[in-house]
N, C-alpha and C positions, 0 to 999 in steps of 0.2 A: 466684312472687310478682309482682304488677303493680308498675310504677314508683310509683304512688300509695301502695301499701302499703309499699314500701321507704322512701319519704320519711317516712311516718308513723312507721315503726319507728325510724328514725334519730332523729327528734325525740323520741320517747318515751324512748329510751335516753339521749339527751342530758340531758333533764330529770331522769331518775332518777339519773344520775351526778352532776349538779349538786347535787341534794338530798342525796345520800349524802356527797359531799365536804364540803358545808357543815356536816353534822352530825358529821363526824369530829372526833376530839379534836385540840386545837391542839398543835403541836409547840413545844418550848421554845426558840424562836428569839428573840433580842433584836431590837430595832428598829434595829439597826446592827451593824457588825462587833464581835464579842466581843473584848475586849482585856483581858489580864491581865498584871500585872507578874511578872517572874521570882520564884519562891518564895525564901524565905530569911528570916533573922531580922530583916533590916532592910528587909523588903518595903515597909513604909509609906514609907520614905525614898525608895524607887525609883518611887513613883507619878508624879513629874514626867516619867519616861521616856515615859509614855503620851501626852504632848502631841505626840510625834513618831510615834505609832503610829496608823494609820488606813487606811481604804480611800477613796481619791479616785476616784470612779467616772468611767470614760472610755468610756461606752457609745457604740458606733459607731466607735471607733478600731480600727485594725488593728495587731496586735502584729508586731514585726520577725521574720519567719519565717527569716531568714538567720542568726540567732544560733546559735553553736556550743555544743553540750553533749556529754555522754558518757552513753550508755545503761547499763542495768544489766549489760550484757555487756562493758562496757569499750570499746565501739566509739564512734568519733567520729560525731556526727550533727548535723544542724541541725533546728530546729523544723519546717521545711517538710516533713520526713519524716512528720509526724503530722497533716498537714492535706491538704485536697483531696478527701476522700471523705466524711467524716462530721463532725458537730459534736463538740466536745471539751469535756470537763469538766476544768478546770485547778485543781489543788490545790497551793498553795505551802506547803511545810512544811520542816522539817529532820529528818533521820532519827534523830538522837540526842536529840530533844526529850523532856524528862522527863514532859510532861503534855499540853499543848494539841493538839499535832500529831496524837498518837495518837487523841485524842477527835474531831478533825476527820475523820481517815481512817475511824474507826469509824462516824461519822455518814454519811459518803459511801457506804460499803459497805452500811450498813443500808438506806439509801434505794435503792441500786442493786438490792439483793436483792428489794425490793418492786415493782420495775418490770418490765413485760413486755419492755423493751428490754435488749439485751445488749451489753457492750463487744466491739468488733471487728465488730459487725453494724450496730447503729443509731447508736452513738457510741463515742468513745474516752475513756479516762481517762488524763490526763497529770499525773503527780505529779513535781514538780521541787523539789529542795532549794535553799533560799536560803543555805545554809551552804557556803562554798567549801571547807571542810575535810572535807565528807562525800565518801565514796568510792563507786565503782561496786559494791564488795563490800557496803557498807551498803545501797545501793539494791536490789541483788539479794536480799538477806536480807529486806528490807521487802516487796518484791513477792511473794516466795515465801510469806511469812506470810499475806498477804491473798488471794493466789490460792488457797491451801488453804481459805480460808473461802468464797470465791465459787464457784469450780469449775464454771462453766457451760461447756458444750462450745463451743470456739472463742473463749472470752473472753480467753485469754492474748494473742491477737494484738492486742487493743485496750487492754491495760494496760501503761503505759510509766512507768518510774521513772528520772529523770535526775539527774545532778550536773553542775556546771560551774564555770568560773572566775568571779571576782568581776565582771569586765567584763560578761559575758553575764547574770549574775544581776541586776546593777544595771539593765541595759538592759531586761530583762524586767519586773522589779518596777516600774520607773518607767512602763513602757508600760501596765500594768494598774492602776496606782495603788495598789500594795501597799506601804505604808510600815511599816517595822519598824526596830528599833534593837538594837544589841548592847550588853550590859552586861558590860564586862571584869571587874568585881569578882567576878562569879559565873560568868562565861564561859557565859552563856545569852542567848537572844534574847527580847525582848518583841515580840509581833506580833499582828495581827488574825486572827480565825478566819472564813474565808469561802472559797467556791469561785467561780470565774469560768467562765461558759459562753460558748464561742466558736463561731462558725460555721465551716464547713469551709474558708473563706477566711482564717480567723484574725481575723475581726472580733469585737470584744467585744459580746456580745448581752445578757447578764444577769449579775448578782451575786446569790448567795444567802448570807446571813450565818448564823453560829452554829456549833454543834457537832452539832446534829441538823437534818437537812434533810428536810422533809416530802416524801414521794414525789410528792405532787401538784405541788409547786413545781418539783422537778427534772424531772419529766415534762413539764410545760408549757414550762419553759425550753428543754428539748431539742427539743420540737416547734417552738417559735418559731425557735430557731437552725437547725433543720433545713430551714426554708424550704419546707415542703410535702413533704419527702422522709422525714420521720420521723413515725411515728404513724398513726393511722387517721383516717377522716373525722370520727368522733366527737371525737377529740383536737383536730382543727382547729376543730370547732364550739365546743368548750369555751373556746377562746381568746376567743370573743365574749362569754362569760359571766364570765370571770375577767380581772382587770386587774393587771398587774405594778406594784407600788409600789416605786420605786427607794430610797425612804427606809427601807423595812423589808426589802427584798430578798425579798418574798413576793408571792404572788398572792392577791388578794381578790375575793370574789364581788361582781359588779355586779348589785344587786337589780333595778334597772329593766330591765336586759337580760333577766333571767330572767322578769320579769313580761311583757315583750313577747313572749318566746319562748312562754310559756304561752298568751298570747292568740292568737298565730299558730297554735299547735297546736290550740286549741279551735275556731278558725274552720276549720282544715283538716279536723278530724274531722267537724264539722257539714256542711261542703261535701261530703265524701266520702260521708256518710250519705245526704244528699239525692240525690247522683248515683247511688248504688247503688239507692236506692228507686225513683228515676225509671226507671232502666234495667230494674229488675225488673218493672215493671208491663207488662201486655199490653193492647193496645187492645181494647176491647169490640167484638164484631161487630155490625154493623147489622142491624136486623130484616129478615127475608126473605132474608138471605144464607146 
């Protein structure tokens, strides 16, 4: 295949993918971090708790990688262990959460299952409990349950479930802008539902809100955070057609960019056709020759 044909092929694939993604069904993501009060008979009275529950975006900031935690095997680690090679999807949950955290993790794994990327290869999944009462045993149990669901070869090396002391938890949640509150009346947390995408250096790249995460959004967020090292040439090109909206935590199609791309493709096809026809003509011999 000639270089010109390769370029045309990439552009055709790009426009096809853009069209397909635009036509895909919308995922049920809110236009901000989903927040619910803890359940109970007096739930309505606990609504004021939500004023202290939020995601304060800190795009471009770097989290403190020296913070100490404990992994699912009971070993002392720092966050630096999980950075330096691949972008990271960070999910802040607590392991005995009765509802929302399980929905968040279910949403993360559903999206991961739809991606061509695999944990331990293109990215890592870092799940950290913000409940200082959670134990490594709980973390190991949670990891085992989700690994049984995902089970891609080599994926275990990229799935990490941590617990920690309050000091480390507070420093991390403050660094990513994750605001939650504890309700002592029912001994549960009110917290937002979102994941944070970080670069391999620990820089906050993107937030994705909700309990269902569109594979397109997670894929593009990882491609961006990967800084050219994750995804294909088509993935990189798609970033010119989709724009991240920090208010919704989603990627939206930029219509004018697609129109321009279609125009460029049309001109390229016409130019290639003219070039091929010109090259294919043979000069007519002159009389007497």
